[in-house]
N, C-alpha and C positions, 0 to 999 in steps of 0.2 A: 352409470358409466361415465358420464361427463366429468367427473372428478379426475379421470386419467387424462382428459383431453387438455393439454397445457404445453406451452412452449411451442405452438404450431403443430402438435400431433392431433389427429383425429381421436374420436372416442374408439374404444375398443369393437371392431366388428367380428362377427363369428361366421365362417364359411363352412358348410358341411360338403367336404370334398367327395363323401361316399356315405353310405349307412354305417360305416366303422370308422370314419376319420372326420375330425373337426380342427380347423385352424382358427386361431384367434390372432388378430392382426391390427395393426394401426398405419396410417400413412401420413406423410408429410409433404406438402405441396412443393416445398423449396428449402430443403435442409442444405446448409453449408457446413461441411465437416471440418474445414481448415480455412484460416484466414488468407483471402487471396483466390480462393477457388470458387467457381461459379456454383451457386445453389441448384440442387436438382431434386425431382420428386423421388421419394424413397419410401418403401413399404418395410415395415419390420413385423416379423413373425414373433409373436409373444409365447404361443403355445401350439404344440402339435399334439393332439390326442387321438391316439391310434386305437384306443380301446372302445368298446361299446358304449353307448351313453343313452 
């Protein structure tokens, strides 16, 4: 999973929201989305799996 951790993004994490839902996400401690804006922590959702697994 480390190959996806680049440009300040974390590795992909998996969160079991319930027995029927899984969320794959990454976070960035200080993403600056536009020049001149202050960097902020950001979480990006990569996948929501609402089926059984």
